[in-house]
C-alpha positions in Angstrom: 85.9 196.5 120.3 84.1 193.8 119.5 82.5 192.0 116.4 79.7 193.9 115.8 78.0 195.9 113.0 74.4 197.2 112.7 72.2 197.4 109.3 69.2 199.5 108.5 67.2 198.1 105.5 64.7 200.3 103.9 63.3 199.4 100.8 60.4 200.0 97.9 60.4 203.8 98.7 59.3 204.8 94.4 60.2 208.0 94.9 58.9 209.8 91.9 60.0 213.9 91.5 56.9 214.7 92.8 57.7 215.7 96.2 54.7 213.9 97.6 56.8 211.7 100.0 59.1 213.8 101.5 57.2 214.4 104.5 56.9 210.5 104.8 60.6 210.0 104.1 61.0 212.2 106.9 58.9 210.6 109.3 60.9 207.5 108.7 64.2 208.8 109.1 62.7 210.3 112.7 61.3 206.7 113.3 65.3 205.5 112.3 66.8 207.6 114.0 65.4 206.9 117.5 65.2 203.2 116.3 69.1 203.5 115.8 69.6 205.7 119.3 71.1 202.5 121.0 73.8 202.0 118.7 76.5 204.5 118.9 79.0 202.7 119.8 79.0 200.3 117.2 81.6 201.0 114.0 79.7 199.8 111.4 75.9 201.5 110.9 74.8 200.9 107.7 72.2 202.0 105.9 70.8 199.3 103.1 68.1 200.4 100.4 67.3 196.9 98.9 66.2 198.2 95.2 62.7 200.3 93.8 64.6 203.7 95.0 62.3 205.5 92.5 59.1 203.8 90.9 60.3 205.2 87.1 64.0 206.6 86.3 62.6 210.1 85.7 65.5 212.7 86.1 62.8 214.7 88.8 62.9 211.0 90.3 66.5 210.5 90.6 67.4 213.7 91.7 64.7 213.0 94.7 66.1 209.7 95.2 69.9 211.5 95.4 68.4 214.4 97.9 67.3 211.8 100.0 70.1 209.3 100.0 71.9 212.6 100.6 69.5 213.7 103.8 70.4 210.1 105.8 73.9 210.6 105.2 73.5 214.3 106.8 71.8 212.6 109.9 75.2 211.2 110.9 73.4 207.8 112.3 75.4 205.3 109.5 79.1 204.7 109.0 78.4 203.7 104.7 74.8 203.9 102.9 74.7 201.0 100.0 71.7 200.2 97.4 70.7 197.9 95.0 68.4 198.6 91.9 65.0 197.0 91.4 62.7 196.8 88.7 60.9 200.3 88.5 64.6 201.6 88.9 65.5 199.9 85.2 64.2 201.6 81.8 62.7 199.6 80.2 63.3 199.2 76.8 59.7 199.9 75.7 59.9 203.1 77.7 60.8 206.1 75.5 63.4 209.4 76.1 63.1 211.5 79.3 64.4 208.4 81.4 67.9 208.0 82.8 70.4 205.2 83.8 69.8 204.3 87.1 73.0 202.3 87.8 75.0 205.4 86.6 72.9 207.9 87.7 72.6 206.2 91.8 75.8 204.8 91.8 74.1 200.7 91.7 76.3 197.9 91.2 75.2 196.7 87.6 75.9 193.0 88.4 77.4 192.2 91.9 79.8 194.4 94.4 81.3 193.0 97.9 82.1 195.5 100.6 84.1 194.5 103.1 83.7 196.4 106.8 87.3 195.4 108.4 86.2 196.0 111.9 83.1 193.9 112.0 84.2 191.0 109.5 80.9 191.9 108.0 81.5 190.9 104.1 78.2 192.9 102.4 77.3 191.3 98.7 75.4 193.6 96.8 73.8 191.5 93.9 71.5 193.2 90.9 68.8 190.2 90.3 67.0 192.2 88.3 67.7 190.0 85.0 66.9 187.0 86.8 63.2 187.6 87.9 60.7 186.7 86.1 58.9 189.6 87.0 58.5 190.7 83.4 56.7 187.3 82.8 54.2 188.0 85.0 51.2 188.7 82.1 51.1 185.4 81.2 52.9 184.9 78.1 55.9 183.4 78.6 57.6 182.1 75.8 59.7 179.3 76.5 63.0 180.9 74.4 62.7 184.3 77.3 62.0 182.1 80.1 64.9 180.1 79.1 67.0 183.7 78.9 66.2 184.2 82.8 66.9 181.4 83.7 70.5 181.2 82.0 70.5 184.6 83.9 69.5 183.7 87.1 72.2 180.5 87.1 74.8 183.2 86.2 73.8 184.8 89.6 76.1 182.3 91.3 79.0 183.1 89.2 78.8 186.3 89.9 77.9 186.1 93.3 81.2 183.8 93.8 83.1 186.6 91.3 82.4 189.3 93.9 84.1 187.8 96.9 87.0 186.4 95.0 87.8 189.6 93.1 90.7 192.3 93.6 90.7 193.2 97.1 90.8 190.0 98.9 94.5 190.6 99.8 93.3 193.4 102.5 91.3 190.8 104.6 92.7 190.5 108.2 91.1 187.1 108.5 90.5 184.5 106.5 86.9 184.7 104.1 86.1 181.4 105.2 85.4 183.5 108.9 83.7 186.8 107.7 79.9 187.1 108.4 78.4 187.3 104.5 75.3 189.2 104.4 73.8 189.5 100.6 71.5 191.9 99.7 69.6 191.5 96.3 66.0 193.2 95.6 64.1 190.1 94.3 63.0 187.2 96.9 65.2 184.1 95.8 61.9 181.9 96.9 58.1 182.4 96.7 57.3 183.7 100.7 54.8 183.2 102.6 54.0 186.2 103.6 51.4 188.8 101.8 48.9 185.9 100.6 46.0 188.7 100.1 48.5 190.2 97.8 48.0 190.9 94.1 50.3 191.9 91.3 49.2 193.2 87.8 45.6 190.9 88.5 47.6 188.3 88.7 47.2 185.9 92.4 50.3 186.1 95.0 52.9 184.4 93.1 53.0 185.8 90.1 56.3 184.0 88.5 58.3 187.3 90.8 60.7 185.5 92.6 64.2 184.2 91.2 63.8 181.8 88.0 66.3 179.0 89.0 66.1 179.7 93.0 68.0 175.7 93.7 71.1 176.9 91.6 70.8 180.4 93.9 70.5 179.4 96.9 73.5 175.8 96.4 75.4 179.0 95.5 74.9 181.1 99.0 75.6 177.6 101.1 78.9 177.1 99.3 80.3 180.6 99.8 79.5 180.8 103.7 75.8 183.2 103.2 74.5 183.6 106.8 71.4 186.3 105.8 69.9 187.3 102.2 67.9 191.1 102.7 65.6 191.5 100.1 62.3 193.6 99.1 60.6 193.9 96.3 57.3 192.3 97.7 56.1 195.7 99.9 55.6 192.8 102.9 57.1 191.1 105.7 58.8 188.0 105.8 60.9 185.9 107.9 62.1 182.1 106.2 64.6 179.8 107.5 66.4 177.9 105.2 68.6 174.4 106.1 70.4 173.0 103.2 72.6 170.4 102.4 76.4 171.5 102.3 77.3 170.7 98.5 80.8 170.3 100.4 79.9 167.9 103.1 81.4 164.7 102.6 78.7 162.9 104.0 75.0 163.0 105.4 73.7 162.4 108.4 72.1 165.1 111.2 75.7 166.3 111.9 75.4 169.7 111.9 78.2 170.6 109.5 75.8 168.4 106.8 73.6 170.9 106.9 73.7 174.6 106.5 71.2 177.7 107.5 70.7 180.9 105.5 68.4 183.1 107.1 65.7 185.4 104.3 64.2 188.6 105.3 62.1 190.7 103.6 61.5 194.4 104.1 57.7 196.0 103.0 58.0 199.1 101.1 59.7 202.1 103.8 56.9 204.6 102.3 53.8 202.3 102.3 53.4 202.6 98.9 50.2 201.3 97.1 48.3 201.2 100.3 50.4 198.8 101.5 51.9 198.7 105.1 55.0 200.7 105.7 58.4 199.3 107.1 61.6 198.8 108.0 64.2 196.4 109.6 66.8 197.1 111.9 69.5 194.0 111.8 72.4 194.0 114.2 75.1 191.3 114.5 77.0 190.8 117.8 78.3 188.6 120.7 75.6 187.4 123.1 78.3 186.7 126.1 81.0 188.5 127.7 83.4 185.2 127.3 86.3 184.5 125.6 84.9 182.7 122.8 81.0 184.3 123.0 78.5 182.7 120.6 77.1 185.3 117.7 73.5 186.1 116.9 71.7 188.0 115.0 68.9 190.6 116.9 66.7 191.3 114.2 63.8 194.4 114.9 60.9 194.6 112.3 59.2 197.7 112.6 55.7 198.5 110.9 53.4 201.4 109.9 49.5 200.3 109.5 48.0 202.4 106.6 46.6 205.6 107.4 48.6 205.7 110.6 51.9 207.8 111.4 53.5 206.1 114.0 55.9 202.7 113.6 55.9 200.4 116.5 57.6 196.7 116.4 55.9 194.3 114.3 57.0 191.2 116.9 56.1 193.1 120.3 54.8 189.4 120.7 58.4 188.7 121.8 60.7 190.4 124.2 61.9 193.9 123.2 60.0 193.3 120.2 63.4 191.6 118.9 63.7 188.3 116.7 67.2 186.3 118.3 68.1 183.9 115.6 71.6 182.0 116.1 74.8 182.7 113.5 75.3 178.9 113.1 79.1 178.9 113.1 82.2 180.7 115.4 82.7 183.7 114.3 84.8 184.3 117.5 88.2 185.6 116.5 91.6 185.1 117.4 93.4 187.4 119.1 95.8 187.8 117.2 93.1 188.9 114.4 91.7 191.1 116.4 95.2 192.9 117.1 96.1 193.6 113.1 92.5 194.8 112.8 93.4 197.6 115.3 96.9 198.5 114.5 94.7 198.6 110.8 93.1 200.7 112.0 95.4 203.8 113.7 98.3 205.8 111.9 100.6 205.2 114.7 100.6 203.8 117.5 101.6 205.4 121.5 103.1 203.4 123.7 100.2 202.4 125.6 98.9 201.3 122.7 101.8 199.5 121.8 101.8 197.6 125.2 98.0 196.2 125.3 98.4 195.1 121.9 101.6 193.0 122.8 100.3 191.8 125.7 97.2 191.0 123.7 99.2 189.2 121.3 102.2 187.3 124.0 99.6 186.7 126.7 98.5 183.1 125.5 98.8 179.3 126.3 101.3 178.8 123.0 104.0 181.0 125.1 103.7 178.8 128.3 104.5 176.2 130.0 101.3 174.1 129.0 101.8 170.4 127.8 98.0 170.3 127.0 98.5 171.8 123.4 100.4 169.9 120.3 102.7 171.1 118.0 100.4 172.1 115.5 98.6 174.5 117.7 101.2 176.1 118.9 102.3 176.2 115.7 99.7 178.2 114.1 99.4 180.5 117.3 103.2 181.1 116.6 102.1 181.8 112.8 99.4 184.3 113.4 102.1 185.8 116.4 104.6 186.7 114.2 102.1 188.3 111.0 100.4 190.6 113.6 103.7 191.5 115.4 105.2 193.0 112.4 102.6 194.7 112.1 102.7 196.0 115.5 106.0 196.8 115.1 105.8 198.9 112.0 102.8 201.3 113.1 105.2 201.6 116.3 107.2 204.8 116.4 110.6 204.1 115.4 112.3 207.2 117.6 112.6 206.1 121.7 115.3 203.9 123.3 117.9 201.6 121.1 117.5 199.3 123.2 113.7 199.3 123.1 113.9 199.1 119.0 116.6 195.6 119.6 114.2 193.9 121.8 111.4 194.6 119.5 114.0 193.0 116.9 115.1 190.0 119.0 111.5 189.4 119.8 110.7 189.2 115.7 113.3 187.0 115.6 112.5 184.5 118.6 109.1 183.9 116.8 110.9 182.8 113.5 112.7 180.5 116.1 109.8 179.1 117.6 107.5 178.9 114.0 110.8 176.5 112.7 111.2 174.9 115.5 107.5 173.7 115.7 107.4 173.4 111.9 111.0 170.8 111.9 109.4 169.2 114.6 105.6 167.9 112.4 108.2 167.4 109.7 107.2 170.2 107.6 109.5 171.0 104.7 111.3 174.3 104.2 109.1 174.9 100.9 106.0 174.3 102.9 107.3 176.3 105.6 108.1 179.3 103.3 104.3 179.1 102.2 102.8 179.4 105.8 104.9 182.1 106.7 104.1 184.2 103.1 100.6 183.1 104.2 98.7 186.3 106.0 95.2 184.1 105.8 96.5 181.8 108.1 93.5 179.8 109.8 92.7 176.9 112.0 91.5 174.6 109.1 95.0 175.0 107.8 95.8 172.2 110.5 94.1 169.5 109.2 96.7 169.5 106.3 99.6 169.3 108.7 100.4 166.9 110.6 99.0 166.0 113.7 101.9 164.1 115.7 105.9 164.8 115.7 108.1 163.4 113.6 109.3 159.8 113.4 112.4 159.3 115.8 112.1 163.3 117.5 113.3 163.2 120.8 109.7 165.2 121.9 111.4 166.2 125.5 114.2 167.8 124.0 112.0 169.6 121.9 110.1 171.2 124.8 112.7 171.6 127.1 114.2 173.9 123.7 110.8 175.7 123.7 110.6 176.2 126.9 114.3 178.3 126.6 112.8 180.3 123.6 110.0 181.0 125.7 111.9 182.1 128.2 114.5 184.4 126.0 111.3 186.2 124.7 110.2 187.1 128.2 113.0 188.7 128.6 113.0 190.6 125.4 109.3 191.2 126.5 110.2 192.3 129.8 112.6 195.2 128.1 109.8 196.7 126.7 107.7 196.5 129.9 106.0 193.3 128.9 106.2 191.2 132.6 104.2 188.5 131.3 106.0 185.6 133.0 106.5 183.8 129.5 108.2 180.1 129.5 106.7 179.8 133.1 103.4 178.1 134.9 100.1 179.3 132.6 98.1 182.2 134.6 94.6 181.1 134.9 92.0 182.1 131.8 95.0 182.2 129.3 93.4 183.2 125.8 93.6 179.8 123.9 
């Protein structure tokens, strides 16, 4: 199973409870069903609604919104449905009775919420942007105190964003947080849009203070937290913008790619074509570009539009091959084989023998388990650590019943992995306390190599240590053979062995 997900983004439905838009919703659902047909084998298929589900949060409108969400769920197209609130979903202080709290009624996040999709490695962050938007000041009566309060709310989004990503539940990650694909969903656009030039709002010009009050602060926070893509609605227009921002954590400037971080911002029109606007929706597919061992990953974005008074949705970017905008993800999202194994192990209540053998082969068929003089001791230590964690999960899920010799062999593999970890750490001069911390940390990643010594400690007999390591690997080979895994461990490295 590859690392892949699909998000179908709709927005600004503006349901009013009258039923007048139900035929439009049915046509929208039919178009999405047609465009999603090619993604049935993708494990995570998410419907995302980026605000303004209703035009006014009356009981009838909110009930209609719940019914529409239920109808999308019943299609079976999606494995999950998520939504954020828009400004029309919020009960304003000036409104009297007859309004409900859409946040509770529709189960929308009041501040921020992070949803983790294990198979895809997707961290979908849902952020409420209503309190930080200047939309309420669009009538031109800008009070300095109110403006400063909105700026403070917008700056607080950065804190809420960081808080959602660092909240409880991160221990469930099967890989380092830095390796996750982060998609941020909100209603308002973070910066002025360069589209919809003819659009007016409340009699004001094109950009009537509708975006965030402190956009630079927000974008800096998003950059610091490795957000790759921002999805929003609100303006009822299409738009795709790329922001290249200096990484706040970078230590030096220049043209180096590590200094610049890229964030894509994609907007979605009103999917029901409200206010006389063209209707539209987006399909975002994240996945590998090739079948190589370490493939490059990209976003493939298909934007669909239905012109006014026209019942059919057509590709907006029909001038491009397949109507797709292909965007490089900007980082290496290739998973370590051990992390990928942990994902698959966690998805199974128990493992059959053939599954155990396939996963065990993936874990042990790697350069660090062969006579390869090209890998450093730090690289082998990393491999032994992540393999040890994954092997523990694998052994725990495999049925304990079976021949006693196999039970003993699995235990022996566990012990030999610990010995390989201990030997590599000793060669590098890593003390017992540091090693215990590494063994306890399930989120080991290659960034930690920067903190480890790269060369053997002074005075160590490297040749003798290499000889001992090869002997441990040959012992490991014997135990693997007892389990039905004849991989030639400790010998000559097979061709195309994973790193």
